[in-house]
N, C-alpha and C positions, 0 to 999 in steps of 0.2 A: 515543631514541625510541616510541612506543608508534604501531602500527599498528590502526587499525581498519578491519572489512570490513564490507561489507554483501555480504548473503545477495538471490537473484533466483531464485524457482524458477519454469523453464517448464513446465510440463504440454502437451503435446500433440495427449491425447485428451478429449471429443471433439473438440476445435480448440485451435487456440494463439492467444496474443494475437496482435492486430495488431501489425505491425511498426513501427509507427511509436509507439507506448505502449511496446515495448520497448529500441525505441533511445533514448527518450526518460529512460528509467530508465537506463541505459547512464552517458549524459550527469548527468544526476544524481547518479551515485553520484562521477561526480567533482565535481561541484561540494560535494556534504560534506565532499571531501577522503577520499573510502574507497575502498581495495582494494574489488574485484568478484570475487566468487564467484558463477557462473551454474552451477547443475543443471538440467539439458534431462530430461522424462521421455518416456521410449517406453514405446506398453503391450505387453503379454501378455498377449493373450486365450485363457485355455484351451477345450479345445472342446469343444464343446457339439452335442448331440444333432440332429438336425432331425427336429421332428414327424411331419414328413413322409416322413419316411425319406430326406430329400435326394433325393429325386424333382423335386421342384419350386423348392426355396428352397437352393442352393448358401450356408449356416451356417456352414461353415468354411472356403471360399472366400474369403467377406464376410470371415470374422474376419481371417483371412491377409491382404488389401488391405489394410484397418483396422492391421494392424500396419504394413504397410510403408510405410503413407504416415506412418505415426507418424513411426518411424526415420528414413521421407527427411524429416520436417519440423525432425527433432533438428537434423540434420547441416543442414539448409539456416539453422536459427536460428543455428549454432556461425559459421557463415560469415558471417554478416548482422553479429555482435555482433564477432568477430576484425577484422571488414571495419570497425568504427567506434573499435575499443578497438587499433587494432594499436602506437597511443603510449604506450597502456599497461600496460606488460610486466605488471601485478600484478591482470587481470582473468585469473581460472582459469575453466575451461569443462568439466565433468563431466557425461557422462551416464549416465542410468541406464534399463535396464528393469526392470520392476514388473510384477506381473499386474491387470491389470483391479481398479482401483477402489483401490489400494494407492498412490500417489503425494501425496495428502493426508497422510495420516499421514508417510509418507517424509517429507515436504519440509517438517511441524512441526517432525518431531524435530530435520531438522536443522539446521534454523534458529537452535533454540537454542546453536549453538557457534557463533555471530556475534554480531556486534552489534546485528542492525537488518534489517529484511528489506525491499526494494522488490519493487513488483509492478505489472509493467503494467495499468495499467486500462482497461478496454473495458468500460461497462453494460450494452454488447447481447453479451457472451461471457458465456455463463452458467461460462464454466470458470474466468474470471475473479472472480468473484463466490464459488466455492464455495473457491477459493484461501485469496481474503481472509477470508472466513471461516471457514477452519480455521486461517489462523495469529494470526488478534488474538485469538481465544479458545483457542485451545492450544499459542502455542509460549512465550508471557511475554517475548519482544524486540518493541520496536516497529516498528511496521507501516506502509511508507509508499506509499499508495496513489499511481502515477504516470501523469497522462492526456499524449498524445502533444503536448498543447500544452505541457506544462512548459518554462520559456525556461531554458536554462541560465546559469552562472554563478556564481562562489561566494555561497553563503547568508552572507548577514552579516544578514535581516532576517528574523524568524517574529512569525510571530501564533499567540494561545494563549488556545483558546473558556474562560475562568474561569468555575466557581461554586463555587469553594472547597471541592471532593468531593476524597475521595481518590485518585480514578483524575484529579480535571485534575487535579492533583499530582504523579503520574505520567507522567502526558502533558507535566507542563513539566518534569518530570527529564530524560526522554528528548528530549527536544525541544532545552533548551541546549545537550546533550552535542555539537550538533550546528552550535552559535552562537559564533564567534572572542569572546574577550574586546573587553569594549566593543560588542556587534552590540547591534541592537535589536532590540526588543519591542512587539509590542503588544500589549497584554490586552484583550479584547472580551468582557464580558458581557451579556448578550441580558436586557433586564430585565422580558418580559413571555411567557415561553417558559413559566417554572415558578418555583412559591416559591423564594427566596433566602434563606439565613439572613443579613438583613441588611442593607444599604446598604454603598457605597462599600467593596466587593469587586474590583472593578478598580484604582479610587484606592491601595487599601492594599496587594494586588499588586505595583503595579508603582513604590510609593515605596521596597518591600523591595527590588527589583530592582534602583532607581537604589542604593542600598547596596551590593551585590554589584557594582555598575561597570557592570551594561549603562545601556542608553538604552532607559529603559521610557514607556511610552505607555499610558494608562490612555482605553477607548472605552467608555459603553454606548451600546446602541444596541432597538430595538422590530422586531418582526416585519415590521409594519406587509403585513400578510398573506402574506408568503414563508415559504417553509419554512427551519425551523433551519439544513437545510447552503445555502441559497442567501443565507439574511442573513449567515452567518458568510462567505461567501466574498467577498461584495459588497466588507466591511468590511476583508477581511485585503488583497485586490488594491486596496483606494481606498487603502488604505498602504504596498502598496508593499511586503506582506510573500513571499518567493519560497516560504514553507513555513506549511501552517494546521496549528496541533494542537490534538489534539479527545481528550476523555479521560472528558467529563462525561456518561455515560448508562453505566447500569446493562445487564445483559447482553442482555433483550430489548428493550432502544430500541438499542443500538449495533447488535443483531441488524435492526433494522427499517432502519437509516439503511445501512448496508451493501448489504440487498436490497431495500430497499423498502415491506416492509412490506405494505400494504394498497394504501398512493400506489407502484405500482409506479417506480421509477428515480428515485429519489430523486435518487443522483450519479450518473444521465445527465448534468450539466451539470458536470463536474469542471472545475474550470479554474487549478487548481493543485496540487500535491503536497500532502497531506492524511496528516498523521503522528496516528495513532491506535495509541492504546496503552489497556490495557483489566486 
């Protein structure tokens, strides 16, 4: 029997993800039937000479204090996760201490040794956005953003944002690996967001999924003044999906989706786990 392992990186500098999102991610790994590998990252700040010679600003002291807070946060997160995962011995927690700025690259490389990455999501936390951007564009594995409000329980119903593109097909394949045989798939196509290659795309995919043993439903929708993120989440939640899979974005548009682009906080109201493939 194969064991699927989810990877969760937790950077603690300059801030850590909120506890609620961290705990939701731990529970969501169990919902997916995955073992969990957690990496916490403490910062190591190289000595920096104060431009004022240290008379007015104790730069080195501030750096050491930041290191101590980061190290303590790693230990606190370890205890927090162990408390909720004590009944799951397949949860592993490893601490790393890396030089300032190295955590994102290390997490991106480390993620490639696992089946998927789970990221505790907080739109107001810059470190969460930076980690999501780095892993989505650099790791090569599917990344699931998990908000604190995620509901635990077996994942047997996913929604897929479908536009017949290569990246949408990649997201579909990644998402189906998390769905049991006979699971449900809501195929959501937005009709007025961009030009599509023909009509009936959602219906065509739903028919294909039915033939493959899934229970699929085609859903065509319009934005009606909503953002793409809001419209897709509305549809997924209305159908009862536990996971929304997305891949129908090019590099710049997916970056805008994660970071907000001109409209800051596109994902400020993330209401269910979202799988992003690139």
